[in-house]
N, C-alpha and C positions, 0 to 999 in steps of 0.2 A: 484572596480574602484573608485578612488578619483576624485571628480569634484568640481568645484566652481560654486556657484550660486549667482551672484551679490555680490561677495566678501566674501561669507560665505563658509567655507570648509565643504564638505559633507563627511561623514564617510562611508566607505565600510564595509559591514558585510559579511564575507565569510561563506560558508557552514561549518557546524560542521564536524569534522573528529574524528576518533577513538582516536587520540592523545588528544582530548579535554575532554574525558570522566571523568577523575579524577577531573579536575578543575571544570568542569560543574556540577558534582555530589556534590562537596563541596559547590558551590554557590547555587545550588538548595536546598540542605539540610538546609543551613543557612537561606535562604530567606523564605522558607515555614515554618520553625520552628519559625522564628521571627514573621511572620504574625499570626500563630496559637497562639503563646504566647500572643500577643497583644490583641487578641480577645477571649482569654480563650477557644480556640478550641483544640481538640486533634491533635497531630502532624500527618502529612501525612506520615512521614518517621521515623522509629525507629532508623535508623543509616545512616551514609554516604554510606555504602555499599548498602542499600536498594535504596537510591537515585541513586547510580551508576548503579544499575541494570535497573532502568527506563531510565536513560539518555542513556545508552548503547543500549537499545532496540529501542530508538527513532532515533538512528543514522543510516544512510543508510549503508547497507552492502557493503564492498569494491568491491565485485564482481557484484554489480548491479548499475544501473544508476538511480540517483534520478532526476526527471524532474519536 
């Protein structure tokens, strides 16, 4: 839901869906790799596919209800 609070627009963040997995994995991979590189740490993900596997596992299953 979008709402205004004293003239400021509020952003609605919707729940993640399975359709978000590819883009979510790309964002996750790039963000975690950038942080790791900046601090000279090993990367958390070896590939976008590995990030995708994590993102997909975090999504609610379509046959279940997330509350």
